[in-house]
C-alpha positions in Angstrom: -0.1 -0.1 -0.1 3.0 2.4 0.4 3.5 2.4 -3.2 0.0 3.5 -4.2 -0.3 7.2 -5.1 -3.6 8.6 -6.3 -3.1 11.9 -8.4 -4.9 15.0 -7.3 -7.3 16.9 -9.8 -5.8 20.1 -8.9 -2.2 21.1 -7.6 -0.6 19.3 -4.8 1.0 16.1 -3.9 -0.6 12.7 -4.9 -2.6 11.1 -2.1 -0.8 8.4 -0.3 -3.5 7.4 2.2 -7.0 6.2 1.4 -10.2 7.3 3.2 -11.2 3.8 4.1 -9.8 0.3 3.5 -12.0 -2.8 2.9 -10.5 -6.2 3.1 -11.7 -9.9 3.2 -10.6 -12.3 5.9 -7.3 -13.0 4.4 -6.2 -9.5 5.5 -7.2 -10.1 9.2 -3.9 -10.4 10.7 -2.7 -8.4 13.7 0.2 -6.9 11.9 -2.0 -5.5 9.2 -4.5 -4.1 11.5 -1.8 -2.4 13.5 0.1 -1.0 10.4 -3.5 0.6 9.4 -3.9 1.8 12.8 -0.4 3.4 13.1 -1.1 5.3 9.8 -4.6 6.5 11.0 -6.4 4.7 8.1 -10.0 3.5 9.0 -10.5 -0.2 8.0 -13.4 -2.8 7.7 -11.9 -6.2 7.7 -13.9 -9.3 9.1 -12.4 -11.6 11.6 -11.3 -15.3 10.7 -13.1 -17.9 12.7 -9.9 -19.1 14.4 -9.3 -15.6 15.8 -12.8 -15.3 17.2 -12.4 -18.8 18.8 -9.0 -17.9 20.2 -10.2 -14.7 21.6 -13.3 -16.6 23.2 -10.9 -19.2 24.6 -8.8 -16.6 26.3 -11.9 -15.0 27.9 -11.4 -11.6 29.5 -7.7 -11.6 28.4 -8.5 -12.1 24.7 -9.5 -8.4 24.4 -12.5 -6.9 22.5 -13.1 -7.7 19.1 -12.0 -5.2 16.3 -15.0 -2.9 15.0 -16.6 -4.2 12.0 -19.0 -2.0 9.9 -21.5 -4.3 7.9 -22.8 -1.5 5.7 -19.4 -0.4 4.6 -18.1 -4.0 4.0 -21.2 -4.5 1.7 -19.5 -2.1 -0.9 -16.6 -4.4 -1.1 -18.7 -6.8 -3.4 -18.8 -4.0 -6.2 -15.0 -4.1 -6.5 -14.8 -8.0 -6.4 -17.5 -8.1 -9.4 -15.5 -5.6 -11.4 -12.3 -7.8 -10.9 -14.4 -10.9 -11.8 -15.6 -9.2 -15.0 -12.2 -7.9 -16.1 -11.0 -11.7 -15.5 -13.1 -12.9 -18.1 -10.7 -11.4 -20.7 -8.1 -14.0 -21.3 -5.4 -11.8 -21.8 -5.9 -9.8 -18.7 -6.3 -13.0 -16.6 -3.1 -14.7 -17.7 -1.2 -11.5 -18.1 0.2 -11.9 -21.6 1.7 -8.5 -21.9 5.4 -8.1 -21.2 5.3 -4.6 -19.9 3.4 -3.1 -17.0 2.4 -0.2 -19.4 0.8 -2.5 -22.1 -1.0 -4.5 -19.5 -2.4 -1.2 -18.0 -3.6 -0.2 -21.4 -5.1 -3.6 -21.8 -7.2 -3.3 -18.5 -8.1 0.0 -19.4 -9.4 -1.0 -22.9 -11.3 -3.9 -21.4 -12.8 -1.5 -18.8 -14.0 0.7 -21.6 -15.6 -2.0 -23.6 -17.2 -3.6 -20.5 -18.9 -0.4 -19.4 -19.7 1.3 -22.8 
């Protein structure tokens, strides 16, 4: 995430910190949550079942569960569906292009054709 830079419409540095991060259970580690918390980035990531069970087993020493906003998490589905539709294009799913620039152009072209 440190490499992501979003250009601004007007003058100024590109944005490096997102407004909110939505992730699936694969990103539910303590290290990732701590990294996001240190940088002041709000996040919505569900806990894995083993983390819930471990906290319950520890009782009061297990700590309280991390905050989870169900309404915000529902918007993650839109992004997942977009990636799934892009992967219907064989050249994008298998990454035939050699350079990142030509791959990015292929993704842009597929996106245009998809949403046109």
